[in-house]
C-alpha positions, 0 to 999 in steps of 0.5 A: 745707567742711572748708576743701578748696576742690575743684571738681567735676571732680577729684571726679568724677575721683579718685572715678571712678579711686576715688582721693583724698587722705586729707584728702579721705576724712576731710573726707567722713567729718566731712561724713557725720558720723563721728568714729571709722571700724574698718579693718576695715570699709574 
């Protein structure tokens, strides 16, 4: 998965708190097939 090694419980915990690294966010955008995102959409 895009070279990231994340354990499910860590992902669940981070999403629950609403905190995660930018690399995690960018990898998820890539997994969704998104190559761009507008700042006002955040």
